Structures are given as structure tokens and as C-alpha cells.
N, C-alpha and C positions, 0 to 999 in steps of 0.2 A: 751375083749381080741382079738376077731376076727377083730374088726375094727382097732386095733393098728397093727395087722399083715398086714392088707390090706394097711394101711398107710405106713408101712415099705416097703412093696412090691412096692408100687407106687414110693417111694423115691429111691429105688434101680433101678427101671426101668428108672427113670429120670436121675439118675447118669450114668447108662449104655449108655443112649442116648447122654448125654453130652460128655462122654468119646469117643464114636464113632465119634461124630461131631468134637471133637478135633483131633482125629487121622486122619480124612479126611482132615481137615484144615492143619495139619502138613505135610501130604503127598503133598498137593497142594503147600505149601510153599517150600518144598524140591525141587519140580519140577521147581518152579519159580527161586529158587537160581541157579539151574543147568543152566536154560535158560539164566539168567542174567550173569553168569560167562562165558558162551560161547559168549554172546554178547560183554562182556568186552574184552575178548581175541581177538575177531574179530576187535573191535575198536582200541585196542592197536597195532595190526598188521597194520591197516591202518595208524595210526599215525607214526609208524616206517617207513613204506614205503614212506609216504609223507615227512618225515624228510630227508630220504636218497635222494629222488628226488630233494628236495629243495637244499640240499648240493651240489648235482651234478650240478644243474643249477647255483648256486653261483660260483662254481669252473669254469664254462664256461664264466662267465662275465669278460670282459676285466678290467685290473687294471686301476684305475683312478689315474691320477697324482695329486699331491697336489699343490695347487696354491701358 
């Protein structure tokens, strides 16, 4: 009887350790998502700025006559 309680206690301890590990990993992944979303926003802003600059440069080009 005592050994089955010991076995049960070890299994509970293992389960708790796995749960804590998953919580830690989940928190790390949440932080990674936040970081990647910020990076995505920054890159989208750069793309928008670049498109605007290219459009401004295109508008400054002289019209080419058709042959």
C-alpha cells in the first residue's frame, strides 16, 4: 500500500514539473509573439515609407514620349 502511494506521489510530482515547464514555455512563447508582432509592425512601417518614397521619386521622373 505504501509503495503505491509513493508511486502515486512521484507521478504527481512529475505531472507538476511538466505543468510548470509548460507554463514557462507558454510565457516564453507569449513574449516571443509580442516581440514578433512589434517587429512586423516596424517592418510594415518601413515598407509603407519605402512605397511612399518610391511613388514620390516616380512622380519626379520626366514623362517619356512614345516613339
